[in-house]
C-alpha positions, 0 to 999 in steps of 0.5 A: 523544417528545422523549427519544427524539429526544434519545437518536437524536440522541446515538447518531448524533452518537456514531456520527459521532464513531466514524466519524471516528476510524476514518478519520483518526489522531492525527498526521493520516494516514488509515488504509489498507485492510488495516492502518496501515503508516507511513502507506502500504501496499505495495498502495496504489492510488497507484502514485506514493506507493509509488515515492516511498516506496522512492526516498525511502529510498534517500537519494541512491543512483542507482536503476537504470533496471532496478530503475525498469522492475521497479517499473512492471511491478509496478504494471501487474500489480497494476492486472491483479490488481485488475482480475481480482479485481474481475470477477464470475467470477474466472479463479483461475489467472490471479490466482495467475499475476498475484500470483506475477508481482508478488510476484517483482517486488517481492521483487526490488526488495526484495533490491536496496534491501537490498543497497544498505543492506548496502553503504552500511553497510559490510557485509563479506562 
């Protein structure tokens, strides 16, 4: 009986260690659902973290109000999409429409940022 209890305790300890190693990475960042991407995920539930990632990488460039508004709209659409996907009966057409809108806005923001980087590097046409 003692051996069985010992084995069960050992298995519980190993399971706890595996769970802890899956949650925390060696450098202290936490894994995000869907994989690791520098500690952040584009579909991060925290819109501020994602926005901070975009604004910090612009390094001193003033982000136009239009781009900030597009980012805010993309975050709202993302919430609507998650709400739609969380329903028991999903409206496929609405989900596809929200996904397409979100992708378009994110692509516009990404294109703007890429052009800013090209300009900062002095790329010529």
